[in-house]
C-alpha positions as CSV (number, residue, x, y, z in Angstrom):
1,M,-23.2,-20.0,-47.0
2,P,-19.5,-19.6,-45.5
3,E,-19.4,-18.8,-41.4
4,E,-18.7,-15.9,-40.2
5,K,-15.0,-14.6,-39.5
6,S,-14.8,-14.8,-35.8
7,F,-12.1,-12.4,-34.7
8,H,-12.2,-13.9,-31.0
9,M,-9.6,-15.8,-29.8
10,T,-11.1,-20.0,-29.3
11,P,-11.6,-21.7,-26.5
12,D,-8.2,-24.4,-27.5
13,E,-6.2,-20.7,-28.5
14,F,-6.8,-19.6,-25.4
15,R,-5.6,-22.5,-23.3
16,R,-2.6,-22.5,-25.7
17,H,-1.4,-19.2,-24.9
18,G,-2.6,-18.7,-21.5
19,H,0.1,-22.0,-20.7
20,A,1.9,-20.2,-22.6
21,V,2.8,-17.4,-20.4
22,V,2.2,-18.8,-17.5
23,D,5.4,-20.6,-18.9
24,W,6.8,-17.1,-19.4
25,I,5.8,-16.1,-16.3
26,A,7.7,-18.8,-13.9
27,D,10.8,-18.6,-16.9
28,Y,10.9,-14.9,-15.0
29,Q,10.6,-15.5,-11.3
30,S,12.9,-17.6,-12.0
31,R,15.6,-15.8,-14.4
32,I,14.5,-12.7,-12.1
33,E,18.2,-11.6,-10.8
34,S,19.2,-11.6,-13.8
35,F,17.9,-8.0,-15.0
36,P,19.2,-4.7,-13.1
37,V,16.1,-4.0,-10.6
38,L,15.5,-0.8,-12.0
39,S,15.2,0.3,-15.7
40,Q,18.4,1.5,-17.3
41,V,15.9,2.6,-20.8
42,K,15.9,6.9,-20.7
43,P,12.5,8.5,-21.1
44,G,11.1,8.0,-24.7
45,D,12.5,4.4,-25.3
46,I,9.7,2.8,-25.5
47,R,7.1,4.4,-27.2
48,A,10.1,5.3,-29.9
49,S,10.4,1.6,-30.3
50,L,6.7,1.2,-30.2
51,P,4.9,1.4,-33.9
52,A,3.5,4.6,-34.7
53,S,0.0,3.9,-35.6
54,P,-2.3,0.7,-34.3
55,P,-2.5,-3.2,-36.8
56,A,-5.4,-2.6,-39.2
57,K,-5.1,-6.8,-38.6
58,G,-4.7,-9.0,-35.7
59,E,-1.4,-10.3,-35.2
60,P,-0.4,-13.6,-34.3
61,F,0.0,-14.4,-30.2
62,D,3.7,-14.5,-30.8
63,A,4.4,-11.3,-31.8
64,L,2.8,-10.2,-28.7
65,M,5.0,-12.1,-26.1
66,R,8.1,-12.0,-28.3
67,D,7.7,-8.2,-28.3
68,V,7.0,-8.1,-24.1
69,E,10.5,-9.6,-24.6
70,K,12.3,-7.8,-26.5
71,L,10.0,-4.1,-25.9
72,I,8.0,-3.7,-22.6
73,L,10.9,-6.1,-20.4
74,P,13.9,-3.2,-20.7
75,G,10.8,-0.7,-19.8
76,V,10.4,-2.7,-16.9
77,T,11.8,-2.0,-12.9
78,H,11.6,-5.5,-11.5
79,W,9.3,-5.2,-7.9
80,Q,9.2,-9.0,-7.6
81,S,12.9,-8.5,-7.3
82,P,14.6,-10.3,-4.4
83,N,17.0,-7.4,-3.9
84,F,14.4,-5.0,-5.1
85,F,14.8,-2.6,-1.3
86,A,12.7,0.8,-2.4
87,Y,10.0,2.5,-1.5
88,F,8.0,-0.2,0.5
89,P,7.4,-3.6,-1.3
90,C,4.6,-4.2,-3.7
91,N,4.7,-8.4,-3.1
92,A,3.2,-11.0,-4.9
93,S,3.4,-15.1,-4.8
94,G,2.5,-17.9,-6.7
95,P,-1.4,-18.5,-5.0
96,G,-2.3,-14.6,-5.1
97,I,-1.1,-14.5,-9.5
98,L,-3.2,-17.2,-10.0
99,G,-6.0,-15.9,-7.9
100,D,-5.6,-12.8,-9.6
101,L,-6.5,-14.7,-13.1
102,L,-9.4,-17.3,-12.0
103,S,-10.6,-13.3,-11.3
104,S,-10.0,-11.8,-14.9
105,G,-10.6,-15.2,-15.9
106,L,-14.4,-15.0,-14.6
107,G,-15.4,-11.3,-15.9
108,V,-17.2,-10.6,-12.7
109,Q,-18.3,-6.7,-12.1
110,G,-20.1,-6.7,-8.3
111,M,-21.4,-3.8,-7.4
112,L,-23.9,-4.8,-6.1
113,W,-24.7,-8.7,-4.1
114,S,-27.1,-9.3,-6.8
115,T,-24.4,-8.7,-9.4
116,S,-22.5,-11.6,-8.3
117,P,-23.0,-12.6,-4.5
118,A,-19.7,-15.3,-4.6
119,C,-17.9,-11.6,-5.1
120,T,-19.3,-9.7,-2.4
121,E,-20.0,-12.6,0.5
122,L,-16.3,-14.2,0.1
123,E,-14.6,-10.8,0.5
124,T,-17.1,-9.9,3.3
125,H,-15.6,-13.4,4.7
126,V,-12.1,-13.2,4.2
127,L,-12.1,-9.9,5.7
128,D,-13.2,-11.2,8.6
129,W,-10.9,-13.9,8.5
130,L,-8.6,-10.8,8.8
131,V,-9.8,-9.5,12.0
132,S,-8.5,-11.8,13.7
133,M,-5.5,-12.5,12.4
134,L,-4.3,-9.7,12.9
135,G,-5.7,-9.4,16.4
136,L,-8.2,-6.4,15.3
137,P,-11.0,-5.6,17.4
138,E,-14.0,-7.6,17.1
139,K,-16.3,-4.3,16.0
140,F,-14.1,-4.8,13.1
141,L,-16.7,-7.5,11.8
142,S,-19.2,-7.9,9.6
143,S,-21.3,-9.7,12.3
144,K,-20.8,-6.5,14.9
145,T,-22.2,-2.8,13.8
146,G,-18.6,-2.8,11.3
147,G,-17.0,-4.5,8.9
148,G,-14.4,-4.9,5.8
149,V,-14.4,-4.0,2.3
150,I,-11.6,-4.0,-0.7
151,Q,-10.0,-0.9,-1.7
152,D,-7.6,-0.7,-4.9
153,T,-5.2,1.5,-1.9
154,A,-4.8,3.1,1.7
155,S,-5.2,6.7,-0.7
156,S,-8.6,5.6,-1.1
157,A,-9.3,3.8,2.3
158,A,-7.7,7.5,3.9
159,L,-10.7,9.3,1.3
160,C,-13.6,7.5,2.3
161,A,-12.5,7.7,6.0
162,L,-11.7,11.4,5.6
163,L,-15.0,11.7,4.0
164,A,-17.2,9.4,6.1
165,G,-15.5,11.7,9.4
166,R,-16.0,15.4,7.1
167,E,-19.7,14.0,7.1
168,R,-20.4,12.7,11.2
169,A,-18.8,16.2,11.8
170,T,-21.4,18.3,9.9
171,Q,-24.2,15.9,10.1
172,Y,-24.7,15.0,7.4
173,T,-25.0,18.2,5.6
174,S,-21.8,18.8,3.9
175,N,-22.9,16.6,1.0
176,K,-25.8,18.5,0.4
177,K,-24.6,22.1,0.1
178,G,-21.1,21.7,0.1
179,C,-18.0,22.8,2.9
180,D,-18.5,26.3,4.6
181,G,-14.1,26.2,5.0
182,R,-14.4,25.7,8.5
183,I,-14.1,21.9,8.4
184,V,-10.5,20.9,9.7
185,A,-8.8,17.3,9.5
186,Y,-5.3,16.6,11.1
187,A,-2.6,14.8,10.1
188,S,1.3,14.1,11.4
189,T,4.0,16.2,9.5
190,Q,5.1,12.0,8.3
191,T,2.1,11.4,7.4
192,H,1.9,9.8,3.5
193,S,1.3,12.8,1.0
194,S,-1.7,11.1,0.2
195,L,-3.9,12.8,2.6
196,E,-3.7,15.9,1.4
197,K,-4.8,14.8,-2.2
198,A,-7.3,13.7,0.5
199,A,-8.3,17.4,1.6
200,M,-8.0,18.5,-1.6
201,I,-10.7,15.7,-3.2
202,A,-13.1,15.8,-0.2
203,G,-13.0,19.8,-0.7
204,I,-11.8,20.4,2.7
205,G,-8.4,21.8,1.7
206,V,-4.4,21.3,1.9
207,E,-4.9,24.4,4.6
208,N,-7.6,23.2,6.2
209,L,-5.0,19.7,7.2
210,R,-3.6,20.8,9.5
211,L,-0.1,18.8,9.9
212,I,1.1,18.0,13.1
213,E,5.2,18.1,14.7
214,V,6.3,15.1,15.4
215,D,8.7,13.6,18.6
216,Q,12.4,12.4,17.6
217,N,10.9,9.2,16.6
218,F,9.5,11.0,14.0
219,A,5.9,10.0,15.5
220,M,3.3,12.8,15.9
221,R,3.2,14.2,19.7
222,P,-0.3,13.5,21.4
223,E,0.1,17.4,23.5
224,A,0.5,19.1,20.2
225,L,-2.7,17.4,18.2
226,A,-4.5,18.8,21.2
227,R,-3.1,22.4,21.3
228,Q,-4.7,22.4,17.6
229,I,-8.0,20.9,18.2
230,E,-9.2,23.7,21.3
231,T,-6.9,26.3,19.1
232,D,-9.3,25.6,16.2
233,K,-12.5,25.1,17.7
234,L,-11.6,28.5,19.6
235,A,-11.3,30.4,16.0
236,G,-15.1,29.0,15.3
237,L,-13.8,25.4,13.3
238,T,-15.1,22.5,13.0
239,P,-12.6,19.8,13.5
240,C,-13.3,16.2,12.1
241,F,-11.3,13.9,11.4
242,V,-7.4,12.7,12.5
243,C,-5.3,9.6,10.6
244,A,-2.6,8.6,12.6
245,T,-0.1,6.2,11.4
246,V,1.7,3.0,12.1
247,G,4.5,2.9,10.0
248,T,5.1,6.0,8.4
249,T,6.7,5.8,5.1
250,S,9.6,7.8,5.9
251,S,10.7,6.0,8.2
252,N,8.6,3.3,9.6
253,A,7.8,5.8,12.8
254,M,4.7,4.5,14.6
255,D,2.0,7.1,16.4
256,P,0.2,6.6,19.8
257,V,-2.6,5.7,18.4
258,K,-4.0,4.7,21.9
259,Q,-3.1,9.0,23.4
260,I,-4.5,10.0,20.1
261,G,-7.5,8.1,20.3
262,E,-8.2,9.1,23.2
263,I,-8.4,13.1,22.4
264,C,-10.3,11.7,19.0
265,R,-12.8,10.9,22.1
266,Q,-12.7,13.8,23.5
267,H,-13.3,15.6,21.0
268,N,-15.7,13.3,19.3
269,L,-12.9,13.5,15.8
270,W,-12.8,10.5,13.3
271,L,-9.7,8.4,14.1
272,H,-8.1,6.6,11.0
273,V,-4.8,4.6,11.5
274,D,-3.3,3.8,8.7
275,A,-1.4,1.0,8.8
276,A,-1.3,0.6,5.4
277,M,2.8,-1.1,5.8
278,S,3.2,-2.6,8.8
279,G,-0.6,-3.8,9.2
280,T,1.0,-7.1,7.9
281,A,3.2,-7.8,11.3
282,A,0.3,-7.9,13.5
283,L,0.3,-11.6,11.8
284,C,3.1,-12.0,14.5
285,P,1.2,-11.5,18.0
286,E,4.9,-10.1,19.2
287,F,4.4,-7.6,16.8
288,R,0.7,-6.2,18.1
289,H,1.8,-4.0,20.1
290,F,2.4,-1.5,18.0
291,H,-1.8,-1.5,17.4
292,N,-2.5,-0.3,21.5
293,G,-5.2,1.6,21.3
294,V,-6.4,0.7,17.8
295,E,-9.4,-0.4,19.6
296,L,-10.4,3.0,19.8
297,A,-9.9,3.9,16.3
298,D,-13.1,4.4,13.6
299,S,-11.8,3.3,10.6
300,Y,-8.4,1.3,9.8
301,N,-6.7,0.1,6.9
302,F,-3.7,-1.8,5.9
303,N,-1.9,-3.2,2.2
304,P,-1.7,-7.2,1.9
305,H,-0.7,-6.2,-1.8
306,K,2.4,-4.9,0.4
307,W,3.6,-7.2,2.5
308,M,0.9,-9.9,2.7
309,F,2.3,-11.7,-0.5
310,T,-1.2,-10.7,-2.4
311,N,-0.3,-9.0,-5.9
312,F,-1.6,-5.5,-6.3
313,D,-4.1,-4.0,-6.1
314,C,-5.3,-5.5,-2.7
315,N,-6.1,-2.7,0.1
316,C,-8.7,-4.0,3.3
317,F,-10.3,-1.4,4.8
318,W,-12.8,-0.9,7.8
319,V,-14.9,0.8,10.1
320,A,-16.9,0.1,13.3
321,D,-19.9,1.6,12.7
322,R,-20.6,0.8,8.8
323,K,-23.9,2.7,8.8
324,A,-21.8,6.3,8.7
325,L,-19.7,5.5,6.1
326,I,-22.9,4.1,3.9
327,Q,-24.6,6.9,4.3
328,T,-21.7,9.0,3.3
329,L,-21.7,7.3,0.0
330,S,-24.6,5.9,-0.7
331,I,-26.5,7.2,-4.1
332,L,-29.6,4.6,-5.5
333,P,-30.1,5.4,-8.6
334,E,-33.6,4.0,-10.5
335,Y,-31.7,1.5,-12.5
336,L,-29.4,-0.2,-9.5
337,R,-32.1,-1.0,-7.4
338,N,-33.2,-4.6,-7.3
339,Q,-35.0,-6.7,-4.7
340,A,-32.1,-7.8,-2.4
341,T,-30.7,-4.6,-1.7
342,E,-34.5,-3.4,-1.2
343,S,-34.7,-6.0,1.5
344,G,-31.8,-4.7,3.1
345,A,-30.4,-7.8,3.8
346,V,-26.9,-7.7,1.7
347,I,-24.2,-5.9,1.5
348,D,-23.7,-3.9,-1.1
349,Y,-20.0,-2.6,-1.8
350,R,-20.3,0.1,-4.1
351,D,-21.6,2.3,-0.8
352,W,-18.6,1.3,0.7
353,H,-16.0,3.3,-2.1
354,I,-16.1,5.8,-4.2
355,Q,-16.2,3.9,-7.8
356,L,-19.5,1.6,-8.5
357,G,-18.0,-0.8,-10.2
358,R,-15.3,-3.6,-8.6
359,R,-13.0,-6.2,-9.5
360,F,-13.3,-10.1,-7.4
361,R,-10.6,-9.2,-5.7
362,S,-11.1,-11.2,-2.8
363,L,-10.3,-14.3,-5.3
364,K,-6.2,-13.9,-4.4
365,L,-6.0,-12.9,-1.0
366,W,-8.2,-16.0,-0.7
367,F,-6.1,-17.7,-2.1
368,V,-2.8,-16.2,-0.4
369,I,-4.3,-17.2,2.6
370,R,-5.2,-20.5,2.6
371,H,-2.0,-21.5,0.3
372,Y,0.4,-20.1,3.2
373,G,-1.6,-20.5,6.2
374,V,-1.1,-17.7,8.9
375,E,2.0,-19.7,10.1
376,G,3.4,-19.4,6.8
377,L,2.4,-15.8,7.0
378,Q,4.1,-15.5,10.2
379,H,7.3,-17.9,9.0
380,H,8.2,-14.7,6.3
381,I,7.6,-11.8,8.1
382,R,9.5,-13.0,11.2
383,Q,12.0,-14.0,8.6
384,H,12.0,-9.9,6.9
385,V,12.3,-8.1,10.9
386,K,15.4,-10.8,11.6
387,L,17.0,-9.8,8.4
388,A,16.3,-5.8,8.3
389,Q,17.3,-6.6,12.3
390,Q,20.5,-8.1,10.8
391,F,21.0,-5.0,8.4
392,A,20.9,-2.5,10.8
393,E,23.2,-4.0,13.4
394,W,25.8,-3.7,10.2
395,V,24.8,-0.2,9.8
396,R,26.1,0.5,14.5
397,K,28.7,-0.9,13.5
398,D,30.0,0.3,10.8
399,A,32.0,3.2,11.5
400,R,30.9,5.1,8.6
401,F,27.5,4.7,8.6
402,E,25.2,5.8,11.4
403,L,21.1,5.1,12.0
404,A,18.5,7.9,11.0
405,A,15.4,6.3,12.6
406,P,14.5,3.5,15.0
407,A,13.7,0.1,12.8
408,P,11.2,-1.7,14.9
409,L,10.3,-3.8,11.8
410,N,11.7,-4.8,7.8
411,L,12.8,-1.0,7.3
412,V,16.1,0.4,8.5
413,C,16.9,4.0,7.3
414,F,20.6,5.2,7.4
415,R,22.8,7.1,6.2
416,H,26.7,7.6,5.3
417,K,28.4,10.0,7.8
418,S,29.6,12.3,5.4
419,G,26.5,14.2,4.1
420,D,24.4,14.2,1.6
421,T,26.1,13.9,-1.3
422,A,28.2,11.4,-0.6
423,N,24.6,9.6,0.3
424,Q,23.0,10.7,-2.9
425,T,26.2,8.9,-4.9
426,I,26.1,6.2,-3.3
427,M,22.3,5.8,-4.2
428,D,23.0,6.4,-7.6
429,R,26.0,4.3,-8.4
430,L,23.8,1.2,-6.8
431,N,21.1,1.8,-8.5
432,R,23.0,2.8,-12.3
433,S,25.0,-1.2,-10.7
434,G,21.6,-2.8,-11.9
435,D,22.7,-4.7,-8.3
436,L,19.9,-3.2,-6.8
437,F,17.2,-0.8,-5.8
438,L,17.7,1.9,-3.5
439,T,15.5,4.4,-2.7
440,H,15.7,7.8,-0.4
441,T,13.9,10.5,1.9
442,K,14.8,13.0,4.8
443,L,14.9,12.9,7.9
444,N,15.8,16.4,10.2
445,G,16.4,17.8,6.9
446,K,18.9,15.0,6.1
447,L,19.2,12.8,3.2
448,T,18.3,9.3,4.8
449,L,19.1,6.1,2.9
450,R,16.3,3.7,2.9
451,L,16.3,-0.4,2.8
452,S,12.8,-2.4,2.8
453,V,13.1,-6.1,3.3
454,G,10.0,-7.0,2.5
455,Q,10.0,-8.8,-1.4
456,T,8.4,-12.2,-1.6
457,H,11.9,-14.5,-2.4
458,T,14.9,-12.3,0.0
459,Q,17.1,-14.3,1.9
460,A,19.5,-13.3,3.3
461,R,22.0,-13.4,0.7
462,H,20.6,-11.2,-0.7
463,V,20.8,-8.2,1.8
464,E,24.7,-9.4,3.3
465,R,25.2,-9.0,-0.5
466,A,23.2,-5.3,-0.3
467,W,25.8,-4.6,2.7
468,E,28.7,-5.6,0.8
469,R,28.0,-3.1,-2.4
470,I,27.1,-0.3,0.2
471,R,30.5,-0.7,1.3
472,E,31.9,-1.1,-1.6
473,E,30.4,1.9,-3.5
474,A,31.2,4.0,0.2
475,E,34.6,3.5,0.1
476,K,34.7,4.9,-3.2
477,T,33.3,7.5,-2.5
478,G,35.4,8.2,0.8
479,D,38.2,7.8,-2.2
480,A,36.7,10.2,-4.5
481,V,36.5,12.7,-1.1
482,R,40.3,12.6,0.1
483,A,41.0,12.6,-3.8
484,H,39.8,15.9,-3.9
485,H,41.1,16.9,0.0
486,P,44.0,15.2,0.2
């Protein structure tokens, strides 16, 4: 009887093609500086290059890789380029990529301890390691009342924190009955926009998310927060939650966590500290003063996938009281019941976030920490901060430019003194050139350029070249202005 055809990739084929993919990635990394950092394709170009219909029969793997090179690569913005200075970094590394590959190979779905004990216990252990690595309060350890969990992004972490704060403020009744329109939460005008989305999803409503004014350094004003809380209480509303940020997205501003935390304690509000970008800096003791007051926080998060060489996605989220989070998010249908869960002796991470299913993300984080060690991670963070500070000094010394905000770590916000049009023109020309990629924000109503140093392989020569190119485009912009206004 003839053997039935299998359409699967055999182990030998997987080994051969896997080697080819790893070789391709290694080659890509070695030639990444040859590509324009920002993809130069126009909307619809990629889809126009793809077949209208899926293949009826399977294709050889070599054809897939040829199309990656020919069709996909032109549409890639090269986030891992050392000339990527846009947004915040989303850096990857060899050990992180290999840990992620191993996670995919194991194919674990770790919703419960029992569905892969190693997935849960390695995650708990690595997040306990990070408490000491970052100098965080011991209450966040799993051996105390708290514990940590890997979320996909800081947006999900903030949503979970907001839900827990909402439930605690309403004695866990809003999960049952819904929100009554009287629950309010607080962030600053500079807080990440994900808080607005969280307010929508949590049923609090954007109008009930109070955006507190900031000071001249774009940090939340504690006195304004206290006033708004008192006003809302007098109006019969129920304050539940405050988000303080260590490193805002626009300008890396540092909210005064300690003062905000004391106000939260006074009013029994959940304090969430979002250190998505700048939390990684706390690996270095000299930068931990930005965390002053975090001992007052009910929850805290940072993104190893931004600045700690752990490829996307990987957000680390801790709570001081895990029972409050679990009580907010736990549902146990009959089909998930099992002996380990019933014993109460294990962590089931499905109760710590929105989704049920979860990947084995801790493998890549474990690989990164073990490959670099604390010493290696600290070395690169210090190098990135040093390069950004050097760039800020060049801006200060150039009469055409000015710093638009303090630069405490690795983000420099600056602008050409000629105004918004000049800054937009400089940025657009640089990005079209492909030599580097910059993005902007608005501070005090003025368009401001942002240079963020944090990609894995960014070195002094890349930052020096970026400044050289910025000055070249500024010169061209100045010539154009003078030609129009002789």
